[in-house]
C-alpha positions in Angstrom: 57.5 65.4 59.5 60.0 67.7 61.1 58.7 71.2 61.8 60.6 74.4 61.5 60.7 76.1 64.9 58.6 79.2 65.1 60.8 82.1 66.0 59.4 85.6 66.7 61.6 88.6 66.5 60.3 91.7 68.1 62.0 95.1 68.4 62.6 95.6 72.1 64.6 98.8 72.2 61.7 101.2 71.9 62.7 103.4 74.8 66.3 103.7 73.7 65.2 104.6 70.1 62.8 107.2 71.5 65.6 108.8 73.6 67.9 108.9 70.6 65.2 110.4 68.4 64.4 113.1 70.9 68.1 114.0 71.4 69.2 113.7 67.8 66.3 115.5 66.3 66.8 118.6 68.5 70.5 118.3 68.3 70.5 118.5 64.6 67.8 121.2 64.3 68.4 123.8 67.1 72.2 124.3 66.6 71.6 124.3 62.8 69.0 127.0 63.1 71.3 129.0 65.5 74.3 128.8 63.2 72.3 129.7 60.2 70.8 132.6 62.0 74.1 133.9 63.2 75.5 133.5 59.6 72.9 136.0 58.5 74.0 138.5 61.2 77.7 138.1 61.7 80.6 137.3 59.5 82.9 135.7 62.1 83.0 131.9 62.2 84.6 132.2 65.6 81.5 133.8 67.1 79.3 131.2 65.4 81.3 128.3 66.7 81.5 129.8 70.2 77.8 130.4 70.3 77.1 126.9 68.8 79.3 125.2 71.4 77.5 127.1 74.2 74.1 126.1 72.8 75.1 122.4 72.5 76.4 122.4 76.1 73.3 124.1 77.5 70.9 122.2 75.2 72.3 118.8 76.0 72.2 119.5 79.8 68.6 120.7 79.6 67.4 117.8 77.4 69.2 115.2 79.5 67.8 116.7 82.7 64.3 116.7 81.1 64.7 113.0 80.2 65.8 112.2 83.7 62.9 113.9 85.4 60.4 112.4 82.9 61.7 108.9 83.7 61.7 109.5 87.4 58.1 110.9 87.2 57.1 107.7 85.3 58.6 105.5 88.0 57.0 107.5 90.9 53.6 107.4 89.1 53.9 103.6 88.7 54.9 103.2 92.4 51.9 105.3 93.6 49.4 103.4 91.4 50.8 100.0 92.5 50.5 100.9 96.1 46.9 102.0 95.5 46.1 98.7 93.7 47.6 96.7 96.5 45.4 98.4 99.0 42.3 97.9 96.9 43.0 94.2 96.3 43.2 93.7 100.0 40.5 96.1 101.1 38.0 95.9 98.2 38.4 92.4 96.8 34.8 92.2 95.5 35.0 95.4 93.6 38.4 94.5 92.2 37.2 91.1 91.1 34.4 92.8 89.2 37.0 94.9 87.4 39.0 91.8 86.5 35.9 90.2 85.2 35.1 93.2 83.1 38.6 93.2 81.6 38.5 89.5 80.8 35.0 89.8 79.3 36.2 92.6 77.0 38.5 89.9 75.5 35.5 87.6 74.9 35.7 85.4 78.0 32.4 84.3 79.5 31.5 84.8 83.2 32.0 81.0 83.7 35.5 81.2 82.1 36.4 84.1 84.3 35.7 82.2 87.6 38.8 80.0 87.7 41.0 83.0 86.8 39.5 85.0 89.6 40.0 82.1 92.0 43.7 81.9 91.0 44.2 85.6 91.5 42.7 85.4 95.0 45.4 82.9 95.9 48.1 85.0 94.2 47.5 88.6 95.2 50.8 89.8 93.7 49.9 88.4 90.3 46.4 90.0 90.7 48.1 93.4 91.2 50.4 92.8 88.2 47.3 92.0 86.1 45.5 95.2 87.2 48.5 97.4 86.6 48.9 96.1 83.1 45.4 95.5 81.8 43.4 98.0 83.8 45.8 100.9 84.0 48.0 100.1 81.1 51.2 100.6 83.1 54.4 98.6 82.8 57.0 98.4 85.6 59.8 100.8 84.6 63.4 99.9 84.7 65.0 101.4 87.9 68.0 102.4 85.8 65.8 104.1 83.2 66.2 107.7 84.4 70.0 107.8 84.3 70.2 105.9 81.0 67.6 108.2 79.4 69.4 111.3 80.5 72.8 110.1 79.2 71.3 108.9 75.9 69.3 112.1 75.2 72.3 114.3 76.1 74.7 112.2 74.1 72.5 112.2 71.0 72.0 115.9 71.3 75.7 116.5 71.3 76.3 114.1 68.4 73.6 115.8 66.4 74.8 119.3 67.3 78.3 118.9 66.0 77.1 118.0 62.5 75.8 121.5 61.5 78.6 123.2 63.5 81.5 121.2 62.0 81.7 123.2 58.7 82.2 126.4 60.6 85.1 124.9 62.5 86.8 123.9 59.2 86.4 127.2 57.4 87.0 130.9 58.1 84.2 132.1 55.9 80.7 132.3 57.4 79.0 132.1 54.0 81.1 129.0 53.0 80.4 127.4 56.4 76.7 128.1 56.0 76.7 126.5 52.5 78.4 123.3 53.7 76.4 123.3 57.0 73.1 123.3 55.0 74.3 120.5 52.7 75.7 118.3 55.5 72.8 118.9 57.9 70.0 118.3 55.4 71.7 115.1 54.4 72.1 114.1 58.1 68.4 115.0 58.8 67.3 112.9 55.8 69.4 109.9 56.9 68.2 110.3 60.5 64.6 110.6 59.4 65.0 107.5 57.2 66.4 105.4 60.0 63.9 106.8 62.5 61.1 105.8 60.1 62.5 102.3 59.8 62.6 101.7 63.5 59.3 103.4 64.3 57.3 101.6 61.6 56.5 104.7 59.4 57.5 105.0 55.8 61.2 105.7 55.8 61.2 107.9 52.7 58.3 110.0 54.0 60.0 110.3 57.4 63.3 111.4 55.8 61.5 114.1 53.8 59.5 115.4 56.8 62.6 115.5 59.0 64.7 117.3 56.4 61.9 119.7 55.7 61.3 120.7 59.3 65.0 121.2 60.0 65.4 123.2 56.8 62.4 125.5 57.5 63.7 126.1 61.1 67.1 127.2 59.8 65.6 129.3 57.0 63.4 131.1 59.5 66.3 131.8 61.8 68.5 133.0 58.9 65.7 135.3 57.6 65.0 136.8 61.1 68.7 137.4 61.7 69.2 139.1 58.4 66.1 141.3 59.0 67.3 142.4 62.4 70.9 143.0 61.2 
């Protein structure tokens, strides 16, 4: 009988989604809270827009730089650990073989079943190091272009998110009207963003949407209350 081919579909854009989540969540929340806070202290939408644009510029640069440095740090850490494993495979093969055997036995293999695998690794030291990096240290080789891509993605997502709460202030001359529309638009955007984030990260989309909107709303409400109290 003909058999239907078994096709597996796995989500492989985890790092990209993580960067978008980091940038977009902060981009929606921080400028939203800033604009709401200024609405409680000043009546000029011009000041709010100027301050919001300055915050988006500074925030996107800071977030992008943070993503770049984090990715570079991951790459440097991987390179250091790989160099150490290469030295240990050459200089301490008995100890490293014992570590391989321990890893394999944790998956249910017997000592006899481990022997041909160890023999193969001794003939292929590069594969041996790859095995130790992944299964002993839990490290995957990072993409060399990851740092720049992460910086651009996080910064771009921050800018995109930041213009959503700021947009209503650009379109109106009244701070109170701008605040009303900003709250409505941003809470909707936060809920949609949380729903999509939950879908991609495997959590319940509705729960993720409610949590994201609640956190953003509380941040803006706190900033508004503080600004009103000071003013």
